[in-house]
C-alpha positions as CSV (number, residue, x, y, z in Angstrom):
1,X,40.4,24.3,-40.7
2,X,38.5,24.1,-37.4
3,X,39.2,26.9,-35.1
4,X,37.9,24.9,-32.2
5,X,40.7,22.4,-32.5
6,X,43.6,24.7,-33.1
7,X,44.7,27.4,-30.7
8,X,45.8,30.7,-32.4
9,X,48.7,32.3,-30.5
10,X,49.7,35.9,-31.2
11,X,53.5,36.3,-31.4
12,X,55.1,39.5,-32.6
13,X,52.0,40.4,-34.6
14,X,51.9,37.1,-36.5
15,X,49.1,34.5,-36.0
16,X,50.8,31.2,-35.2
17,X,48.7,28.1,-35.0
18,X,51.0,25.8,-33.1
19,X,49.0,24.4,-30.2
20,X,46.7,21.4,-30.5
21,X,44.0,20.2,-28.2
22,X,44.4,16.7,-26.9
23,X,41.6,14.8,-25.2
24,X,42.8,12.2,-22.6
25,X,41.5,8.7,-23.2
26,X,41.1,8.0,-19.5
27,X,39.7,11.1,-17.8
28,X,38.4,12.9,-20.9
29,X,40.0,16.2,-19.9
30,X,41.3,18.4,-22.7
31,X,44.8,19.8,-22.6
32,X,47.1,21.5,-25.2
33,X,50.4,20.5,-26.6
34,X,52.6,21.9,-29.4
35,X,52.0,20.6,-32.9
36,X,55.7,20.2,-33.4
37,X,55.9,17.7,-30.6
38,X,52.9,15.5,-31.6
39,X,54.6,13.1,-33.9
40,X,54.9,9.3,-34.0
41,X,56.7,8.0,-31.0
42,X,56.0,11.0,-28.7
43,X,54.5,10.3,-25.3
44,X,53.1,12.6,-22.7
45,X,51.5,12.4,-19.3
46,X,48.0,13.8,-18.9
47,X,48.3,16.8,-16.6
48,X,45.0,15.7,-14.9
49,X,45.1,12.0,-14.3
50,X,48.8,11.4,-15.1
51,X,48.3,8.5,-17.4
52,X,50.9,8.3,-20.1
53,X,49.5,8.8,-23.6
54,X,51.4,7.5,-26.6
55,X,51.0,9.3,-29.8
56,X,51.0,7.2,-33.0
57,X,49.3,7.7,-36.3
58,X,48.1,4.1,-36.3
59,X,46.6,4.4,-32.8
60,X,43.2,2.7,-32.1
61,X,42.1,5.7,-30.0
62,X,40.1,8.2,-31.9
63,X,41.2,11.1,-29.6
64,X,44.9,10.4,-30.4
65,X,44.1,10.1,-34.1
66,X,42.3,13.4,-34.1
67,X,45.1,15.1,-32.3
68,X,47.7,13.7,-34.7
69,X,45.7,14.8,-37.7
70,X,45.2,18.3,-36.3
71,X,48.9,18.5,-35.5
72,X,49.9,17.4,-39.0
73,X,47.6,20.1,-40.5
74,X,49.0,22.8,-38.1
75,X,52.6,21.9,-39.0
76,X,51.7,22.1,-42.7
77,X,50.1,25.5,-42.3
78,X,53.1,26.7,-40.3
79,X,55.5,25.6,-43.0
80,X,53.4,27.3,-45.7
81,X,53.1,30.5,-43.8
82,X,56.9,30.6,-43.2
83,X,57.5,29.9,-46.9
84,X,55.0,32.5,-48.1
85,X,56.2,35.4,-45.9
86,X,60.0,35.8,-45.8
87,X,61.3,37.0,-42.4
88,X,62.2,40.6,-42.4
89,X,64.3,41.7,-39.4
90,X,63.8,45.5,-39.2
91,X,64.0,45.7,-43.0
92,X,67.7,45.1,-43.1
93,X,69.2,42.1,-44.8
94,X,71.9,40.4,-42.8
95,X,75.0,39.6,-44.7
96,X,78.4,38.6,-43.4
97,X,80.7,41.5,-43.5
98,X,83.8,39.6,-42.5
99,X,86.5,41.3,-40.7
100,X,86.4,44.4,-43.0
101,X,86.1,46.8,-40.1
102,X,89.2,45.5,-38.3
103,X,91.1,45.3,-41.6
104,X,90.3,48.9,-42.3
105,X,91.5,50.0,-38.8
106,X,94.7,48.0,-39.3
107,X,95.5,49.6,-42.6
108,X,94.9,53.1,-41.2
109,X,97.3,52.4,-38.4
110,X,100.0,51.3,-40.9
111,X,99.4,54.4,-43.0
112,X,99.8,56.6,-39.9
113,X,103.2,55.2,-39.0
């Protein structure tokens, strides 16, 4: 994994590698886009020269190919990291409790009558 091509973003104490550098074919400026977006058929304007870049795995442009490869690796790493560490929300598992609280209140009211 090349740290120069993948941007590491800190989010809630977790390293997320979700941003990929893209080099414009026309002006050669570098900008970032999310790895989840960079898939076949995606298009985006360069923020600098405003040319429309079309992202395709089979592109003839080496800059587009490199960005697509990096995005694919980043998505794979994100999937693996999500699968390896289950999400814990404040240490409490969330289960559906149904309407038990309102049912309990209703039965108390009936008993009090």
